[in-house]
C-alpha positions, 0 to 999 in steps of 0.5 A, a space after each residue: 179458964 186463965 185470964 186472956 192479955 194481948 201484947 204486941 206481936 213480935 218478930 219471935 210470934 212469927 213463926 208461931 203466926 205462921 203455923 197458927 194462919 196455914 194449920 188446915 182448920 184455920 185455913 177452911 174458915 179464912 177467905 183465902 184458904 190456900 197455905 201461905 209460904 214462909 217468905 210470902 209471911 214474912 214479907 206480911 210480917 214485916 209490912 205489918 209491923 210498919 203499917 201504921 193502921 195495922 196492929 197484930 197482937 198476941 193473945 196470952 194465958 198466964 204467959 202462954 201464947 193462944 192464939 193472935 189478934 189483928 186491927 187493920 183501921 181505916 183511914 178516918 180511924 172510926 172503923 177498925 176491921 178485926 180478926 182472930 184466930 185460936 191457936 189450933 191447940 187451945 180451940 174449944 176453951 172459951 178463950 175467943 170471946 175474951 180476946 174479942 173484948 180486949 180488941 174491943 178495948 184496943 180499937 176504942 184506944 185507937 179512937 175507933 167508934 165501930 169494929 167489923 169483922 167477916 165471919 164464914 157463915 158455917 163457922 158457928 163458934 166464930 159466931 158464937 164467939 163475936 156475938 158473945 162479944 156484942 157483934 151483931 150481924 149486919 149484912 150477908 155476903 156470899 157465904 160470910 156474915 159481916 158483924 159489926 160492934 159499936 164502940 163507945 
């Protein structure tokens, strides 16, 4: 497997992010399972680039985009919520734990001491990836696991 890196998402990634987010398999594992329109996505991306507590990344392997990652810091900067999407054509290659490890580094650089993620219970691949990256289940809520990783 190629080394994974993260870089900040740019406008040239917007279309790609929208396609990955709207893929049926991706949507099936999200809280909001409906497809979103391009205008709504463009608005979200524009706002995301302005919000100082949100960071959107593109994960790459050998310079090739393989997924996305997001950190949303709480107001105190001690806790950040995270999520990732592995590109549909890149799933099954074991990239998710590496993407998550980079998110831990990014969150720690932002002074977070705690990362949290919400994972659909039936999403075994995501549960394994988060566990592999040091997350543990701290709560359950109506079909979802709340997972946490403490950062040094």
